[in-house]
LUMKOL-375909 format. One record per atom (N, C-alpha, C, O): residue in one letter; atom name; x, y, z. Coordinates in steps of 0.05 Angstrom, whole numbers. Example, Ala and Ser with C-alpha at 12.3 -4.5 7.8 and 13.67 -1.06 7.14 Angstrom:
// LUMKOL-375909
(A, N, (264, -114, 156))
(A, CA, (246, -90, 156))
(A, C, (264, -66, 156))
(A, O, (285, -66, 169))
(S, N, (257, -45, 142))
(S, CA, (273, -21, 143))
(S, C, (258, 1, 157))
(S, O, (268, 23, 161))
***
This chain:
// LUMKOL-375909
(M, N, (-340, -535, 1213))
(M, CA, (-352, -555, 1231))
(M, C, (-380, -561, 1221))
(M, O, (-394, -543, 1212))
(D, N, (-388, -586, 1222))
(D, CA, (-415, -593, 1213))
(D, C, (-436, -588, 1235))
(D, O, (-429, -581, 1257))
(V, N, (-462, -591, 1228))
(V, CA, (-483, -585, 1247))
(V, C, (-481, -602, 1272))
(V, O, (-485, -591, 1294))
(V, N, (-475, -627, 1269))
(V, CA, (-473, -645, 1292))
(V, C, (-451, -635, 1311))
(V, O, (-454, -633, 1335))
(G, N, (-428, -627, 1299))
(G, CA, (-405, -617, 1315))
(G, C, (-412, -592, 1330))
(G, O, (-405, -588, 1353))
(I, N, (-427, -574, 1316))
(I, CA, (-436, -549, 1328))
(I, C, (-454, -554, 1352))
(I, O, (-451, -543, 1374))
(L, N, (-474, -572, 1348))
(L, CA, (-493, -578, 1369))
(L, C, (-479, -593, 1392))
(L, O, (-486, -589, 1415))
(E, N, (-460, -610, 1386))
(E, CA, (-445, -624, 1407))
(E, C, (-430, -603, 1423))
(E, O, (-429, -605, 1448))
(A, N, (-417, -584, 1410))
(A, CA, (-401, -564, 1424))
(A, C, (-420, -547, 1442))
(A, O, (-412, -541, 1465))
(A, N, (-443, -540, 1432))
(A, CA, (-462, -524, 1448))
(A, C, (-472, -540, 1472))
(A, O, (-475, -530, 1494))
(S, N, (-477, -566, 1468))
(S, CA, (-487, -583, 1490))
(S, C, (-466, -586, 1512))
(S, O, (-473, -590, 1535))
(L, N, (-441, -585, 1505))
(L, CA, (-420, -587, 1525))
(L, C, (-418, -562, 1543))
(L, O, (-407, -563, 1564))
(L, N, (-430, -540, 1533))
(L, CA, (-430, -515, 1549))
(L, C, (-453, -515, 1570))
(L, O, (-452, -498, 1587))
(V, N, (-472, -533, 1567))
(V, CA, (-494, -534, 1586))
(V, C, (-484, -544, 1613))
(V, O, (-472, -565, 1615))
(S, N, (-489, -528, 1634))
(S, CA, (-480, -535, 1661))
(S, C, (-493, -561, 1670))
(S, O, (-517, -566, 1665))
(E, N, (-478, -577, 1685))
(E, CA, (-489, -602, 1696))
(E, C, (-511, -594, 1716))
(E, O, (-508, -575, 1732))
(G, N, (-533, -609, 1715))
(G, CA, (-555, -603, 1733))
(G, C, (-576, -585, 1721))
(G, O, (-598, -582, 1733))
(V, N, (-571, -572, 1698))
(V, CA, (-590, -555, 1685))
(V, C, (-612, -572, 1673))
(V, O, (-606, -591, 1658))
(A, N, (-637, -566, 1679))
(A, CA, (-659, -581, 1667))
(A, C, (-683, -561, 1663))
(A, O, (-686, -542, 1677))
(T, N, (-699, -568, 1643))
(T, CA, (-723, -552, 1638))
(T, C, (-745, -560, 1658))
(T, O, (-741, -579, 1673))
(G, N, (-767, -546, 1657))
(G, CA, (-790, -554, 1673))
(G, C, (-800, -582, 1667))
(G, O, (-814, -594, 1683))
(N, N, (-794, -592, 1643))
(N, CA, (-802, -619, 1635))
(N, C, (-780, -639, 1640))
(N, O, (-781, -661, 1629))
(D, N, (-760, -631, 1656))
(D, CA, (-737, -649, 1662))
(D, C, (-720, -656, 1638))
(D, O, (-708, -678, 1637))
(I, N, (-719, -639, 1618))
(I, CA, (-701, -643, 1595))
(I, C, (-673, -634, 1603))
(I, O, (-670, -612, 1614))
(T, N, (-653, -650, 1597))
(T, CA, (-626, -644, 1604))
(T, C, (-608, -647, 1579))
(T, O, (-618, -654, 1557))
(A, N, (-583, -641, 1582))
(A, CA, (-564, -644, 1560))
(A, C, (-562, -673, 1551))
(A, O, (-556, -678, 1528))
(S, N, (-567, -691, 1569))
(S, CA, (-567, -720, 1561))
(S, C, (-589, -726, 1540))
(S, O, (-584, -742, 1522))
(D, N, (-612, -712, 1542))
(D, CA, (-633, -716, 1522))
(D, C, (-623, -705, 1495))
(D, O, (-630, -716, 1474))
(V, N, (-609, -683, 1496))
(V, CA, (-598, -672, 1471))
(V, C, (-580, -693, 1457))
(V, O, (-582, -698, 1433))
(W, N, (-562, -705, 1473))
(W, CA, (-544, -725, 1462))
(W, C, (-559, -749, 1450))
(W, O, (-551, -759, 1430))
(D, N, (-581, -757, 1463))
(D, CA, (-598, -779, 1453))
(D, C, (-609, -772, 1425))
(D, O, (-608, -788, 1407))
(H, N, (-618, -747, 1422))
(H, CA, (-629, -739, 1396))
(H, C, (-607, -735, 1375))
(H, O, (-611, -741, 1351))
(L, N, (-583, -727, 1383))
(L, CA, (-561, -724, 1364))
(L, C, (-553, -752, 1354))
(L, O, (-547, -756, 1331))
(A, N, (-554, -772, 1372))
(A, CA, (-546, -799, 1364))
(A, C, (-566, -811, 1344))
(A, O, (-559, -829, 1328))
(Q, N, (-591, -800, 1343))
(Q, CA, (-611, -810, 1325))
(Q, C, (-614, -791, 1300))
(Q, O, (-633, -793, 1285))
(D, N, (-594, -773, 1297))
(D, CA, (-595, -753, 1275))
(D, C, (-619, -736, 1275))
(D, O, (-628, -727, 1254))
(E, N, (-630, -730, 1298))
(E, CA, (-653, -712, 1301))
(E, C, (-642, -684, 1309))
(E, O, (-645, -675, 1332))
(W, N, (-630, -671, 1289))
(W, CA, (-615, -646, 1295))
(W, C, (-634, -623, 1302))
(W, O, (-627, -608, 1320))
(E, N, (-656, -621, 1289))
(E, CA, (-675, -599, 1295))
(E, C, (-686, -602, 1323))
(E, O, (-689, -582, 1337))
(V, N, (-692, -627, 1331))
(V, CA, (-702, -631, 1358))
(V, C, (-680, -624, 1378))
(V, O, (-686, -611, 1399))
(A, N, (-656, -632, 1373))
(A, CA, (-633, -626, 1391))
(A, C, (-630, -596, 1393))
(A, O, (-625, -586, 1415))
(L, N, (-632, -582, 1371))
(L, CA, (-629, -553, 1372))
(L, C, (-651, -541, 1389))
(L, O, (-646, -523, 1405))
(G, N, (-676, -550, 1385))
(G, CA, (-698, -540, 1401))
(G, C, (-694, -545, 1431))
(G, O, (-701, -527, 1447))
(L, N, (-684, -568, 1438))
(L, CA, (-679, -574, 1466))
(L, C, (-657, -556, 1478))
(L, O, (-659, -547, 1501))
(L, N, (-637, -552, 1462))
(L, CA, (-615, -534, 1471))
(L, C, (-626, -505, 1476))
(L, O, (-618, -492, 1494))
(Q, N, (-644, -496, 1458))
(Q, CA, (-655, -470, 1462))
(Q, C, (-672, -469, 1488))
(Q, O, (-670, -450, 1503))
(E, N, (-687, -490, 1493))
(E, CA, (-702, -491, 1518))
(E, C, (-683, -491, 1542))
(E, O, (-688, -477, 1562))
(L, N, (-662, -507, 1541))
(L, CA, (-642, -507, 1563))
(L, C, (-629, -480, 1567))
(L, O, (-623, -473, 1589))
(G, N, (-625, -465, 1545))
(G, CA, (-613, -439, 1547))
(G, C, (-630, -419, 1563))
(G, O, (-619, -399, 1572))
(D, N, (-656, -425, 1565))
(D, CA, (-673, -407, 1581))
(D, C, (-672, -414, 1611))
(D, O, (-682, -398, 1627))
(E, N, (-659, -436, 1618))
(E, CA, (-660, -445, 1646))
(E, C, (-636, -436, 1663))
(E, O, (-636, -439, 1687))
(W, N, (-616, -425, 1650))
(W, CA, (-592, -415, 1665))
(W, C, (-578, -394, 1648))
(W, O, (-585, -390, 1625))
(T, N, (-560, -380, 1660))
(T, CA, (-545, -360, 1646))
(T, C, (-524, -373, 1629))
(T, O, (-503, -382, 1638))
(A, N, (-530, -375, 1603))
(A, CA, (-513, -388, 1584))
(A, C, (-487, -373, 1581))
(A, O, (-487, -348, 1581))
(P, N, (-464, -387, 1579))
(P, CA, (-438, -373, 1575))
(P, C, (-436, -361, 1548))
(P, O, (-450, -369, 1529))
(P, N, (-418, -341, 1545))
(P, CA, (-414, -330, 1518))
(P, C, (-407, -352, 1499))
(P, O, (-392, -370, 1505))
(G, N, (-418, -351, 1475))
(G, CA, (-413, -371, 1455))
(G, C, (-435, -391, 1452))
(G, O, (-438, -402, 1430))
(F, N, (-450, -397, 1473))
(F, CA, (-472, -417, 1471))
(F, C, (-492, -409, 1450))
(F, O, (-497, -426, 1432))
(W, N, (-502, -385, 1451))
(W, CA, (-523, -377, 1432))
(W, C, (-510, -373, 1404))
(W, O, (-524, -377, 1384))
(D, N, (-485, -366, 1403))
(D, CA, (-471, -364, 1377))
(D, C, (-470, -391, 1363))
(D, O, (-474, -393, 1339))
(E, N, (-464, -412, 1379))
(E, CA, (-463, -439, 1368))
(E, C, (-491, -447, 1357))
(E, O, (-493, -459, 1336))
(L, N, (-511, -441, 1373))
(L, CA, (-538, -448, 1365))
(L, C, (-547, -433, 1340))
(L, O, (-561, -443, 1323))
(E, N, (-538, -408, 1338))
(E, CA, (-544, -392, 1314))
(E, C, (-531, -405, 1289))
(E, O, (-544, -406, 1268))
(L, N, (-506, -414, 1291))
(L, CA, (-493, -427, 1269))
(L, C, (-508, -453, 1261))
(L, O, (-512, -458, 1237))
(A, N, (-516, -468, 1281))
(A, CA, (-531, -493, 1275))
(A, C, (-557, -488, 1262))
(A, O, (-564, -501, 1242))
(A, N, (-572, -468, 1272))
(A, CA, (-598, -462, 1260))
(A, C, (-595, -452, 1231))
(A, O, (-611, -459, 1214))
(G, N, (-574, -436, 1227))
(G, CA, (-569, -427, 1199))
(G, C, (-562, -450, 1181))
(G, O, (-571, -451, 1158))
(A, N, (-546, -468, 1191))
(A, CA, (-538, -491, 1174))
(A, C, (-562, -509, 1168))
(A, O, (-563, -522, 1147))
(L, N, (-581, -510, 1186))
(L, CA, (-606, -526, 1182))
(L, C, (-627, -511, 1166))
(L, O, (-648, -522, 1160))
(G, N, (-622, -485, 1160))
(G, CA, (-641, -470, 1144))
(G, C, (-665, -461, 1160))
(G, O, (-686, -455, 1149))
(L, N, (-662, -459, 1187))
(L, CA, (-684, -451, 1204))
(L, C, (-680, -421, 1211))
(L, O, (-669, -414, 1231))
(E, N, (-691, -404, 1193))
(E, CA, (-685, -375, 1195))
(E, C, (-696, -362, 1220))
(E, O, (-681, -347, 1234))
(R, N, (-720, -367, 1228))
(R, CA, (-731, -355, 1252))
(R, C, (-715, -364, 1277))
(R, O, (-709, -348, 1294))
(S, N, (-708, -389, 1278))
(S, CA, (-692, -400, 1299))
(S, C, (-664, -387, 1299))
(S, O, (-654, -380, 1321))
(R, N, (-653, -383, 1276))
(R, CA, (-627, -370, 1274))
(R, C, (-629, -341, 1285))
(R, O, (-611, -332, 1300))
(Q, N, (-650, -327, 1277))
(Q, CA, (-654, -300, 1287))
(Q, C, (-657, -299, 1317))
(Q, O, (-646, -281, 1330))
(W, N, (-672, -318, 1328))
(W, CA, (-676, -319, 1357))
(W, C, (-650, -324, 1371))
(W, O, (-644, -311, 1392))
(C, N, (-633, -342, 1361))
(C, CA, (-607, -348, 1374))
(C, C, (-589, -323, 1372))
(C, O, (-574, -318, 1391))
(S, N, (-590, -309, 1350))
(S, CA, (-575, -285, 1347))
(S, C, (-584, -264, 1367))
(S, O, (-567, -250, 1380))
(W, N, (-610, -262, 1371))
(W, CA, (-622, -243, 1391))
(W, C, (-612, -250, 1419))
(W, O, (-603, -233, 1434))
(R, N, (-613, -276, 1426))
(R, CA, (-605, -284, 1452))
(R, C, (-575, -280, 1457))
(R, O, (-566, -273, 1479))
(S, N, (-559, -283, 1436))
(S, CA, (-531, -277, 1438))
(S, C, (-526, -248, 1444))
(S, O, (-510, -241, 1461))
(A, N, (-541, -230, 1431))
(A, CA, (-539, -202, 1436))
(A, C, (-548, -195, 1465))
(A, O, (-537, -177, 1477))
(E, N, (-567, -210, 1475))
(E, CA, (-576, -205, 1503))
(E, C, (-554, -213, 1523))
(E, O, (-553, -201, 1545))
(T, N, (-537, -232, 1516))
(T, CA, (-515, -238, 1535))
(T, C, (-496, -214, 1538))
(T, O, (-484, -211, 1559))
(R, N, (-495, -197, 1518))
(R, CA, (-478, -173, 1519))
(R, C, (-492, -149, 1529))
(R, O, (-480, -132, 1542))
(A, N, (-518, -146, 1523))
(A, CA, (-533, -122, 1530))
(A, C, (-551, -125, 1555))
(A, O, (-558, -105, 1568))
(G, N, (-558, -150, 1561))
(G, CA, (-577, -155, 1583))
(G, C, (-605, -161, 1572))
(G, O, (-610, -157, 1548))
(V, N, (-622, -171, 1589))
(V, CA, (-649, -179, 1582))
(V, C, (-669, -158, 1592))
(V, O, (-668, -151, 1616))
(I, N, (-686, -148, 1575))
(I, CA, (-708, -131, 1583))
(I, C, (-733, -143, 1571))
(I, O, (-736, -144, 1546))
(R, N, (-752, -152, 1588))
(R, CA, (-777, -163, 1579))
(R, C, (-799, -144, 1589))
(R, O, (-797, -133, 1611))
(A, N, (-820, -141, 1572))
(A, CA, (-842, -123, 1580))
(A, C, (-868, -133, 1567))
(A, O, (-867, -149, 1549))
(E, N, (-890, -124, 1578))
(E, CA, (-916, -129, 1566))
(E, C, (-924, -104, 1551))
(E, O, (-928, -83, 1562))
(L, N, (-925, -107, 1524))
(L, CA, (-931, -84, 1507))
(L, C, (-960, -84, 1498))
(L, O, (-971, -105, 1490))
(V, N, (-972, -61, 1500))
(V, CA, (-1000, -57, 1490))
(V, C, (-998, -36, 1468))
(V, O, (-991, -13, 1474))
(L, N, (-1005, -43, 1443))
(L, CA, (-1005, -24, 1421))
(L, C, (-1032, -9, 1421))
(L, O, (-1053, -21, 1427))
(R, N, (-1031, 16, 1412))
(R, CA, (-1056, 31, 1409))
(R, C, (-1070, 20, 1384))
(R, O, (-1057, 10, 1366))
(P, N, (-1097, 22, 1383))
(P, CA, (-1112, 13, 1360))
(P, C, (-1104, 28, 1335))
(P, O, (-1094, 50, 1336))
(A, N, (-1109, 16, 1312))
(A, CA, (-1101, 27, 1286))
(A, C, (-1111, 55, 1281))
(A, O, (-1097, 71, 1269))
(G, N, (-1135, 63, 1289))
(G, CA, (-1145, 89, 1284))
(G, C, (-1133, 111, 1301))
(G, O, (-1137, 135, 1296))
(E, N, (-1118, 104, 1322))
(E, CA, (-1107, 124, 1341))
(E, C, (-1077, 131, 1335))
(E, O, (-1067, 149, 1348))
(T, N, (-1065, 117, 1317))
(T, CA, (-1036, 122, 1311))
(T, C, (-1032, 117, 1281))
(T, O, (-1050, 107, 1268))
(F, N, (-1008, 123, 1272))
(F, CA, (-1003, 119, 1243))
(F, C, (-1001, 90, 1235))
(F, O, (-1005, 83, 1212))
(R, N, (-995, 71, 1254))
(R, CA, (-991, 43, 1247))
(R, C, (-1018, 30, 1240))
(R, O, (-1037, 31, 1256))
(R, N, (-1019, 18, 1217))
(R, CA, (-1043, 4, 1207))
(R, C, (-1038, -26, 1204))
(R, O, (-1057, -41, 1200))
(T, N, (-1013, -34, 1204))
(T, CA, (-1005, -62, 1200))
(T, C, (-991, -73, 1225))
(T, O, (-982, -57, 1242))
(P, N, (-990, -99, 1228))
(P, CA, (-977, -111, 1251))
(P, C, (-947, -105, 1251))
(P, O, (-934, -101, 1230))
(I, N, (-936, -105, 1275))
(I, CA, (-907, -103, 1279))
(I, C, (-896, -131, 1274))
(I, O, (-906, -150, 1285))
(T, N, (-875, -132, 1257))
(T, CA, (-861, -158, 1253))
(T, C, (-848, -165, 1279))
(T, O, (-834, -149, 1292))
(G, N, (-851, -190, 1287))
(G, CA, (-842, -199, 1314))
(G, C, (-813, -206, 1317))
(G, O, (-804, -211, 1339))
(A, N, (-797, -208, 1295))
(A, CA, (-771, -220, 1297))
(A, C, (-748, -200, 1300))
(A, O, (-727, -203, 1288))
(G, N, (-752, -179, 1315))
(G, CA, (-731, -160, 1322))
(G, C, (-723, -141, 1300))
(G, O, (-700, -131, 1300))
(V, N, (-740, -137, 1280))
(V, CA, (-734, -119, 1258))
(V, C, (-739, -89, 1265))
(V, O, (-723, -72, 1259))
(L, N, (-762, -85, 1278))
(L, CA, (-770, -58, 1286))
(L, C, (-752, -46, 1307))
(L, O, (-745, -59, 1326))
(R, N, (-743, -21, 1303))
(R, CA, (-726, -7, 1322))
(R, C, (-740, 20, 1330))
(R, O, (-730, 41, 1322))
(P, N, (-761, 18, 1345))
(P, CA, (-775, 42, 1353))
(P, C, (-761, 58, 1374))
(P, O, (-742, 49, 1387))
(M, N, (-770, 83, 1378))
(M, CA, (-760, 100, 1399))
(M, C, (-778, 95, 1424))
(M, O, (-801, 87, 1422))
(W, N, (-766, 99, 1447))
(W, CA, (-780, 94, 1473))
(W, C, (-775, 118, 1492))
(W, O, (-753, 128, 1494))
(D, N, (-796, 126, 1506))
(D, CA, (-793, 144, 1528))
(D, C, (-790, 127, 1553))
(D, O, (-809, 115, 1562))
(I, N, (-766, 126, 1563))
(I, CA, (-760, 109, 1586))
(I, C, (-753, 127, 1611))
(I, O, (-742, 117, 1631))
(G, N, (-759, 152, 1609))
(G, CA, (-755, 171, 1631))
(G, C, (-729, 187, 1630))
(G, O, (-724, 203, 1648))
(N, N, (-713, 183, 1610))
(N, CA, (-688, 198, 1607))
(N, C, (-694, 226, 1598))
(N, O, (-714, 231, 1584))
(R, N, (-676, 245, 1605))
(R, CA, (-679, 273, 1598))
(R, C, (-653, 284, 1586))
(R, O, (-631, 274, 1592))
(T, N, (-656, 304, 1569))
(T, CA, (-632, 318, 1559))
(T, C, (-621, 335, 1580))
(T, O, (-632, 338, 1602))
(D, N, (-597, 347, 1575))
(D, CA, (-585, 365, 1594))
(D, C, (-603, 389, 1600))
(D, O, (-602, 400, 1622))
(G, N, (-619, 397, 1581))
(G, CA, (-638, 419, 1585))
(G, C, (-664, 411, 1598))
(G, O, (-681, 428, 1603))
(G, N, (-667, 385, 1604))
(G, CA, (-691, 376, 1618))
(G, C, (-713, 366, 1600))
(G, O, (-734, 356, 1609))
(A, N, (-709, 367, 1573))
(A, CA, (-730, 357, 1555))
(A, C, (-730, 326, 1554))
(A, O, (-709, 314, 1560))
(R, N, (-752, 315, 1546))
(R, CA, (-754, 286, 1543))
(R, C, (-733, 276, 1522))
(R, O, (-731, 288, 1500))
(A, N, (-719, 255, 1529))
(A, CA, (-700, 243, 1510))
(A, C, (-711, 215, 1503))
(A, O, (-717, 199, 1521))
(L, N, (-713, 209, 1477))
(L, CA, (-722, 183, 1469))
(L, C, (-699, 165, 1463))
(L, O, (-678, 173, 1453))
(D, N, (-702, 139, 1470))
(D, CA, (-681, 119, 1466))
(D, C, (-690, 98, 1448))
(D, O, (-714, 92, 1447))
(I, N, (-672, 86, 1432))
(I, CA, (-679, 66, 1412))
(I, C, (-674, 38, 1423))
(I, O, (-653, 33, 1436))
(A, N, (-693, 20, 1417))
(A, CA, (-689, -9, 1424))
(A, C, (-703, -26, 1404))
(A, O, (-726, -20, 1397))
(R, N, (-690, -47, 1394))
(R, CA, (-703, -66, 1377))
(R, C, (-724, -81, 1393))
(R, O, (-722, -83, 1418))
(L, N, (-744, -92, 1379))
(L, CA, (-767, -104, 1392))
(L, C, (-771, -132, 1381))
(L, O, (-773, -136, 1357))
(W, N, (-773, -152, 1399))
(W, CA, (-779, -180, 1392))
(W, C, (-805, -187, 1406))
(W, O, (-807, -185, 1430))
(V, N, (-825, -196, 1391))
(V, CA, (-850, -205, 1402))
(V, C, (-847, -234, 1409))
(V, O, (-841, -251, 1392))
(E, N, (-851, -240, 1435))
(E, CA, (-848, -268, 1444))
(E, C, (-873, -284, 1436))
(E, O, (-895, -274, 1436))
(F, N, (-868, -309, 1428))
(F, CA, (-889, -329, 1423))
(F, C, (-908, -322, 1400))
(F, O, (-929, -334, 1398))
(A, N, (-900, -303, 1383))
(A, CA, (-917, -296, 1360))
(A, C, (-900, -284, 1338))
(A, O, (-878, -273, 1343))
(G, N, (-909, -287, 1313))
(G, CA, (-895, -276, 1290))
(G, C, (-898, -246, 1287))
(G, O, (-882, -233, 1274))
(D, N, (-920, -235, 1298))
(D, CA, (-924, -206, 1296))
(D, C, (-944, -197, 1318))
(D, O, (-954, -213, 1333))
(L, N, (-948, -171, 1319))
(L, CA, (-966, -159, 1339))
(L, C, (-983, -138, 1325))
(L, O, (-972, -118, 1315))
(A, N, (-1009, -142, 1324))
(A, CA, (-1027, -124, 1309))
(A, C, (-1034, -99, 1326))
(A, O, (-1033, -100, 1350))
(P, N, (-1041, -77, 1312))
(P, CA, (-1050, -53, 1327))
(P, C, (-1073, -61, 1345))
(P, O, (-1091, -76, 1338))
(G, N, (-1072, -50, 1370))
(G, CA, (-1093, -55, 1389))
(G, C, (-1088, -80, 1406))
(G, O, (-1102, -85, 1425))
(A, N, (-1069, -97, 1398))
(A, CA, (-1063, -122, 1412))
(A, C, (-1042, -118, 1434))
(A, O, (-1029, -96, 1436))
(H, N, (-1038, -138, 1450))
(H, CA, (-1017, -137, 1470))
(H, C, (-1003, -164, 1471))
(H, O, (-1014, -185, 1464))
(A, N, (-978, -164, 1480))
(A, CA, (-961, -188, 1481))
(A, C, (-936, -182, 1497))
(A, O, (-928, -160, 1500))
(P, N, (-924, -204, 1508))
(P, CA, (-898, -200, 1520))
(P, C, (-877, -196, 1498))
(P, O, (-878, -209, 1477))
(V, N, (-858, -178, 1503))
(V, CA, (-838, -171, 1484))
(V, C, (-811, -170, 1498))
(V, O, (-809, -169, 1522))
(R, N, (-790, -171, 1482))
(R, CA, (-763, -168, 1491))
(R, C, (-752, -143, 1477))
(R, O, (-757, -139, 1453))
(L, N, (-736, -128, 1491))
(L, CA, (-724, -103, 1480))
(L, C, (-694, -105, 1481))
(L, O, (-682, -114, 1501))
(L, N, (-681, -96, 1459))
(L, CA, (-652, -97, 1457))
(L, C, (-643, -68, 1451))
(L, O, (-644, -59, 1428))
(P, N, (-636, -53, 1472))
(P, CA, (-629, -25, 1469))
(P, C, (-604, -20, 1452))
(P, O, (-585, -36, 1452))
(L, N, (-605, 2, 1437))
(L, CA, (-581, 11, 1422))
(L, C, (-559, 18, 1442))
(L, O, (-536, 12, 1437))
(T, N, (-566, 32, 1464))
(T, CA, (-547, 39, 1485))
(T, C, (-557, 28, 1511))
(T, O, (-572, 41, 1525))
(A, N, (-548, 3, 1518))
(A, CA, (-559, -11, 1541))
(A, C, (-556, 4, 1567))
(A, O, (-574, 2, 1584))
(A, N, (-534, 19, 1570))
(A, CA, (-529, 33, 1596))
(A, C, (-551, 53, 1602))
(A, O, (-557, 58, 1625))
(R, N, (-564, 64, 1582))
(R, CA, (-585, 84, 1586))
(R, C, (-611, 71, 1597))
(R, O, (-629, 86, 1605))
(W, N, (-613, 45, 1596))
(W, CA, (-636, 30, 1605))
(W, C, (-633, 17, 1632))
(W, O, (-652, 5, 1642))
(R, N, (-610, 20, 1644))
(R, CA, (-603, 5, 1669))
(R, C, (-621, 13, 1693))
(R, O, (-623, -3, 1712))
(H, N, (-633, 36, 1692))
(H, CA, (-649, 46, 1715))
(H, C, (-676, 32, 1716))
(H, O, (-690, 35, 1736))
(L, N, (-685, 18, 1695))
(L, CA, (-711, 6, 1694))
(L, C, (-713, -19, 1711))
(L, O, (-694, -33, 1714))
(G, N, (-737, -23, 1722))
(G, CA, (-742, -47, 1738))
(G, C, (-771, -56, 1733))
(G, O, (-787, -42, 1722))
(P, N, (-777, -80, 1743))
(P, CA, (-804, -91, 1740))
(P, C, (-825, -71, 1750))
(P, O, (-822, -59, 1772))
(G, N, (-846, -68, 1735))
(G, CA, (-868, -49, 1742))
(G, C, (-866, -22, 1729))
(G, O, (-886, -8, 1727))
(D, N, (-842, -14, 1720))
(D, CA, (-838, 12, 1706))
(D, C, (-854, 12, 1680))
(D, O, (-855, -9, 1667))
(R, N, (-865, 35, 1673))
(R, CA, (-880, 37, 1648))
(R, C, (-864, 55, 1629))
(R, O, (-853, 76, 1636))
(I, N, (-862, 46, 1604))
(I, CA, (-848, 61, 1583))
(I, C, (-866, 64, 1559))
(I, O, (-886, 49, 1556))
(T, N, (-860, 83, 1542))
(T, CA, (-878, 89, 1519))
(T, C, (-863, 86, 1493))
(T, O, (-841, 95, 1490))
(L, N, (-876, 72, 1474))
(L, CA, (-865, 67, 1447))
(L, C, (-874, 90, 1428))
(L, O, (-897, 99, 1428))
(Y, N, (-854, 99, 1412))
(Y, CA, (-860, 120, 1392))
(Y, C, (-848, 111, 1365))
(Y, O, (-825, 103, 1363))
(E, N, (-865, 112, 1345))
(E, CA, (-856, 108, 1317))
(E, C, (-860, 134, 1302))
(E, O, (-851, 137, 1279))
(S, N, (-874, 153, 1314))
(S, CA, (-880, 179, 1303))
(S, C, (-882, 198, 1327))
(S, O, (-875, 190, 1349))
(A, N, (-892, 222, 1323))
(A, CA, (-896, 241, 1345))
(A, C, (-917, 232, 1364))
(A, O, (-918, 241, 1387))
(V, N, (-935, 214, 1355))
(V, CA, (-957, 204, 1372))
(V, C, (-948, 177, 1384))
(V, O, (-937, 160, 1371))
(A, N, (-954, 174, 1410))
(A, CA, (-947, 148, 1424))
(A, C, (-961, 125, 1410))
(A, O, (-985, 127, 1405))
(G, N, (-946, 104, 1405))
(G, CA, (-958, 81, 1391))
(G, C, (-966, 58, 1410))
(G, O, (-979, 39, 1402))
(G, N, (-957, 60, 1435))
(G, CA, (-964, 40, 1454))
(G, C, (-949, 44, 1481))
(G, O, (-932, 61, 1483))
(T, N, (-957, 28, 1500))
(T, CA, (-943, 30, 1526))
(T, C, (-935, 1, 1534))
(T, O, (-947, -18, 1526))
(A, N, (-914, 0, 1550))
(A, CA, (-904, -26, 1559))
(A, C, (-898, -24, 1589))
(A, O, (-889, -4, 1599))
(T, N, (-904, -46, 1603))
(T, CA, (-897, -49, 1631))
(T, C, (-874, -69, 1633))
(T, O, (-876, -91, 1623))
(I, N, (-852, -60, 1646))
(I, CA, (-829, -77, 1648))
(I, C, (-835, -101, 1666))
(I, O, (-846, -98, 1688))
(L, N, (-829, -125, 1656))
(L, CA, (-833, -150, 1671))
(L, C, (-807, -160, 1684))
(L, O, (-808, -171, 1706))
(E, N, (-785, -157, 1670))
(E, CA, (-760, -169, 1679))
(E, C, (-736, -153, 1667))
(E, O, (-737, -145, 1644))
(V, N, (-716, -150, 1683))
(V, CA, (-691, -137, 1675))
(V, C, (-668, -154, 1686))
(V, O, (-667, -159, 1710))
(Q, N, (-650, -163, 1668))
(Q, CA, (-626, -178, 1677))
(Q, C, (-602, -164, 1666))
(Q, O, (-602, -155, 1643))
(P, N, (-581, -162, 1681))
(P, CA, (-556, -150, 1671))
(P, C, (-543, -168, 1650))
(P, O, (-550, -191, 1647))
(P, N, (-524, -157, 1634))
(P, CA, (-510, -173, 1615))
(P, C, (-495, -196, 1629))
(P, O, (-486, -193, 1652))
(S, N, (-492, -218, 1615))
(S, CA, (-476, -240, 1626))
(S, C, (-449, -242, 1614))
(S, O, (-432, -259, 1623))
(A, N, (-443, -226, 1594))
(A, CA, (-417, -226, 1581))
(A, C, (-409, -197, 1577))
(A, O, (-426, -179, 1574))
(P, N, (-383, -191, 1575))
(P, CA, (-373, -164, 1570))
(P, C, (-383, -155, 1542))
(P, O, (-384, -171, 1523))
(S, N, (-391, -129, 1541))
(S, CA, (-401, -119, 1515))
(S, C, (-378, -109, 1498))
(S, O, (-382, -100, 1476))
***
């Protein structure tokens, strides 16, 4: 299927009545497709995907389109969102410790590459602290420097172990034996598709 066909298929999945805060709808997507403005149409579909619980396959279609257009960061984002339909959404405000207080001296890459360990309150059978792994996506930025803070999204390796978290909970990031930062949970949504 070509890019136009992929974007058309994705736009057909958008529920009637879904609109962004700027009143963008699937009709606007079709207008841009008719004018061969594929990147704009893809961007609008991504915005629309944030406004409702997209069905399984929506983000997969957008990932294919972004890949065909050579938009790597957009492809990665759509892949991430597809994974969130199966694992759920966890958003948090992350504050990294300054460079001199931890082993990290360089920024964290923001596109979901880093898979740090997290203290989210789980314990082993013996009562010791158990660390859990989750990939990290920095929202609205390409990276996050030591000492900085930003909203992030987390994609747990084992989503069921994270289900007890809710807004306001604090969790701790570990890349070594020393805590590398703390995060306050902003939002938790259950999966929208079977895992």
